[in-house]
Structures are given as structure tokens and as C-alpha cells.
C-alpha positions in Angstrom: 61.4 108.6 89.3 62.8 111.2 87.2 66.6 111.9 87.7 66.1 115.7 88.7 63.7 114.5 91.6 66.4 111.6 92.4 69.3 114.2 92.4 67.4 116.8 94.2 66.5 114.5 97.0 69.8 112.4 97.2 71.6 116.0 97.4 69.8 116.9 100.3 67.6 119.6 98.2 71.2 120.4 96.6 72.8 121.2 99.8 75.5 118.6 98.6 76.8 121.2 96.0 77.6 123.9 98.6 81.3 124.3 98.9 83.2 123.3 101.6 81.9 120.2 103.4 78.9 118.9 101.8 78.1 116.2 104.4 78.2 119.0 106.9 75.7 120.9 105.1 73.7 117.5 104.4 73.8 116.8 108.3 72.1 120.2 108.9 69.2 119.3 106.5 68.1 116.8 109.0 67.5 119.2 111.5 64.3 120.4 109.9 63.3 116.6 109.0 63.8 115.6 112.5 61.6 118.4 114.0 58.9 117.4 112.1 59.2 113.7 112.8 59.4 114.5 116.4 55.9 115.4 116.6 54.9 111.8 115.6 54.3 109.0 117.9 57.3 106.8 118.7 55.7 104.1 116.3 55.0 106.3 113.5 58.7 107.9 114.1 60.3 104.5 113.7 58.3 103.6 110.5 58.9 107.1 109.2 62.9 106.4 109.7 62.7 102.9 108.4 60.8 104.6 105.1 63.4 107.3 105.0 66.3 104.8 105.3 64.9 102.5 102.4 64.5 105.6 100.2 68.0 106.8 101.0 69.4 103.3 100.1 67.8 103.7 96.7 68.3 107.2 95.9 72.0 106.9 96.9 72.3 104.2 94.3 70.5 105.7 91.7 72.5 109.0 92.1 75.7 107.0 91.9 74.7 105.6 88.7 73.5 108.9 87.3 77.0 110.6 88.5 78.7 107.3 87.4 81.3 108.0 90.3 81.4 105.8 93.5 80.0 107.4 96.7 80.0 110.7 95.3 80.8 113.5 97.8 77.4 115.6 96.5 75.1 112.8 97.7 74.3 113.7 101.2 71.0 111.6 102.0 73.4 109.3 104.0 74.2 111.8 106.1 70.7 112.9 106.5 69.8 109.3 107.5 72.8 109.3 110.2 71.7 112.7 111.7 67.9 111.2 112.0 69.2 108.5 114.0 71.5 110.1 116.3 68.9 112.5 117.3 66.4 109.4 118.0 64.9 110.5 121.7 67.2 113.7 121.8 65.3 116.3 123.8 64.0 119.2 122.1 66.8 121.5 123.1 69.1 123.4 120.5 72.2 122.4 122.6 71.3 118.6 122.6 70.9 119.0 118.8 74.0 120.8 118.2 75.9 118.1 120.4 74.2 115.5 118.5 75.4 117.1 115.3 79.0 117.5 116.5 78.9 113.7 117.5 77.8 112.5 114.5 80.2 114.5 112.2 83.1 113.3 114.6 82.2 109.7 114.1 81.3 110.2 110.4 84.7 111.5 109.6 86.8 109.3 112.2 84.9 106.3 111.0 85.6 103.9 114.0 85.2 100.1 113.4 83.0 98.7 112.2 82.0 102.0 110.5 85.4 101.7 108.4 84.8 98.4 107.6 81.5 99.1 106.1 82.8 101.8 104.2 85.4 99.7 102.6 83.5 96.8 102.2 80.0 97.9 101.1 79.3 99.6 97.9 76.2 100.9 95.7 73.3 102.6 98.0 73.4 100.4 100.7 77.4 101.0 101.1 76.9 104.8 101.0 74.1 104.7 103.6 75.5 102.0 106.0 78.7 103.6 107.3 76.4 106.8 108.1 73.9 104.6 110.0 76.8 103.2 112.1 78.1 106.5 112.8 74.5 107.7 113.8 74.2 104.7 116.2 77.6 105.7 117.9 76.3 109.3 117.8 73.1 108.4 119.5 74.3 106.4 122.1 76.9 109.1 123.2 74.5 111.7 123.0 71.8 109.5 125.2 74.7 109.1 127.8 75.6 112.9 127.8 71.6 113.8 127.9 71.3 111.5 130.9 74.5 112.9 132.6 73.5 116.5 132.0 69.9 116.0 133.0 68.4 117.0 129.8 65.0 115.9 129.3 
């Protein structure tokens, strides 16, 4: 794959280069992707997420090599994957998506165990993506609980 294509995808169409908080910008890129995935059957949604996850590991590892830096901040494909996991089964309501976004960013930044363990022990593309997968799982569980308590469907 061409290095320009790798960098475009790994940086969330270059949102990872936006000033301030690249992870936050990258997390926002996941919202239109989730909207598209939400129109798939549950099986196809799951298969698409698995494909995106595997692609993200490869892209993150390749981008790390291209940039010659470990876990470069401009690589935000991991945040995209984490947000997509967070929003699994979320109702098609802006408030639910906003809550999911805030929860994911909270867990991604805080890095509670085992997120911090994964972040410190795994390297390369797998290490870049896995900690965000775990943060996404935490956010998913909390978001689903909030949705049930709030009666969002």
C-alpha cells in the first residue's frame, strides 16, 4: 500500500495533524463511520468492525515505521476503532453519541487497568490499537448502562 494512503488512513484523513488534541479529533472521525455501519445488519456490522480493527493494527504499525516514532500522536486510527467499539448498539440519538464520545475520551486519557498495562507492555500496531480497544470496551459498558437507566432506545 502506498505510504500516502497509509498515512491518510492512519491519521484519520489527516485529522491527527490538527492542533490541540489529535486523539479527540480522531475520535470525532468515527461518528460518520459509525453512522454508516449502523445501517448494516448486526452480523455485517460486527464483521466490518473486525475488518476495521485488523486494518487499524496494520496501518498503525506501518505509520509508526514511516514516521520512525513509537505510538505517534498523529496516528488516530486507534481512537477511531475505540469510538466504534464504544458506540456498538448505541441508540441513534445525538445525546447518546455525545455521552459515548465523552466516556471514550475519559477512559482513553485516564487509562485505568488493564488499559495502562496494555499501553505499557504492547508495542507496534497492536500496542497502539489495543489500549483504545480496551478504553472503548469500558466506555461501551458504561454507555449501555446509562442508556438503559435513561430509557434511551
